[in-house]
N, C-alpha and C positions, 0 to 999 in steps of 0.2 A: 476458767483459764485466764491467765494474765496475757494480755497482748502487748502491752507497752509499760515501761517503768521509767520514771524520772526521779532522780535523787540528788540531794545536796549533801556534801561531806565537809568536815573540817578535819585537820590532822597535822601531822609532822612528817618531814621528809629529810633525808640526808643522802649524800652521794658517795660517802666512804665510811668504812667501819669506825674510824675515829673522828669523823666529821661532825660539825655542829648541826643540830636539828633546826629546820626552818619551818615556820608555820605555813599552812596552806589551806586553801578553800577550793572546792571543786564541784562541778555539776556534771552529772552523767545521764545519758538518755539511751535506753536499751530496748531493742526489740526482744520480745519473749517468745515469738513464734518461729524465728529462725535467727541464726547468728548475725548480730549487727549492733553496733553502738558508736556513740560519740562521747568523748570525755574531755573536759576542759578544766584546767586548774590555774591558780595564781599562787605564787610563792612569795613569802615575805610579809611583814607586818605593817609596812608603810602604805601610803596612798597609791604609790606607783609600785607594782610588783617587781621584785628583783628578777624573777623568771616567770614565764608562762609556758604551759605545756598543752598540747592538743593531740589526742589520739583518736583514730576512728578505724572501725572494721566494717567494710561495706562490700557485699557480694564476694566474700572470701579474701578480700585484699586489705592489708593493713597499711596504714599511713600514720605519720606523726610529725610533730615539730616541737622543739624546745627552743625558746628564745630568751636572751638576756636583755632585760629592760624593754622587752617588746620590740627590739631592733635587730639584735645580732643573733643569728641562728647558731645554736650550740649543737643540735642534733636533729637529724631529719630522716628517721628510719622509714624504709620501704623495702620491698622485695620479699623473698622467701622467708627470711628470719622474722620480719615484721608480721607477715601473714600468719605464721605458725604461733608466734608469741602472743599476738592479740586474740587469735582463736582460742588458745589455751587460757588466756585471761578471761575471755567470755565464758568458757566452761566453768571456771572456778567462781566467777562473780555472779553466776546464775543463782547462787544462794540467796540473792536479794530479790529474785523473781522466780521462786522455786518450781513453779509449774513447768518452766523450761527444762527442768531436769527429769521430767517424766519420760519413760521410754517412748521413742518416736522415730521418724525417719532420720533424725539427726543424732539421737542419743540412744546408746545401748549400755547395759550394765552387766558386770560379771562379779559374782560374789566371791570373796576371799575367805571370810569367816563371819562370825556374828556381828563384828564391829567394823569390818572393812570391806569395801567394794571398789571396783574400778569402773569409772564412767569413761566412755569413749564418745567423742563428738566427731562426726563425719560431715564434711561439707564439700561437695564435689570430689576432687581427688585428694583433699587434705584430711588428715586424721590426727587428733590429739587425744591424749588420755590423762587421767589424774586419779589418784587413789584417795577416796573419801574415808576418813576415820571418824566413827561415831562414838559418843560416850554412852554410859549405861542408861541415859534418859532418851536416847534416840536422836539427840542433837548432833549436828556435824561439829566435831572438835577442831579438826584441821584437814587440809587438803594438800597433797603432795604431787608435784608434776615434774617430769623430766623433759617436757616439751616447750621450755621457755628459754629464750636467749637473753643473755646479759650483755649490755654494752660495756666493753672493757678495752680501754686504750685505743679507741677508734675502730674496733672490730667487734664482732659478735661471738660470744661463747655460750654454748648450751650448758646450763648448770641446773642442779636440783633446786626447786623452789617450793616453799611451804607457805600456805595461807592459813593463819591461825584465826579462829572464830570465837567470839565471846559476847557476853552481854545481850542475850536474846531478848528482843522486844517485839510487840505487835503493832503493825502499821496496816490500817484498813483490813483488819482481820487476818493478816498474813504474818506469821511468826518467823522472824529472820534474825541473824546475828547483826547487831547494830555497830559492832566494833570488830576490826580485823587488823592483823599485822602482816606485812609482806617481808619474807625472810629468804635470802639466798643461803642455801646450805653448802658453803664453800668448804674445800678440803681443810680440815683442821679447825674451822671456826664458822659459826653462823653469823650472818650479816643481816640484821634487821634494818631495813632502809625506809620503811613506811608504816605509819600508824594512822588509821583512818576511822572516823566515827560518822555514822549517818545521822544527820540532824532532821531530815524530812525525806519522805518518799511518797510518790503519788503513782497509783496504778490505774491503767485502763483495762477493763475486762472485756 
């Protein structure tokens, strides 16, 4: 059983459908025995990042901060929407430390058919679910959730979200998708806003 996972990522990020992609680097630290993580990222290709982001989920509470040039706060999510969104993110990103997805006091599964199942993560009074879709080889192809909020014009809106998984690789004998795409399934058009690749991951068992 994995107890803890630390990973490094590179990727691209954008804030609008027609916006330019910005390179980014990130470090994530995840508990694998109960929901909890800290994720920090730097955006831009220069020595000084154009933006920095920090997200954390601790004891069921979600917090975050996005800053411009490390000085000016652009976004500071907290409260119910942040709690649910980051708990949902933890559920989907458990693909990187997959023993966390085994049935437990926190995780339950409901079969839909041979290639689809719904996972529900419960923590205290909070509950989030996501549909996992597998390919014919048994790998997770993508995950869809309706429990994630999108920041839109200064407020939060719940939208369908899909995490696409690809390029499975083995890290410390654990086979995981090394690349993912973050996609909002908006009405009439999908909005891919993040592409991430794991460059290294370390497990504590």
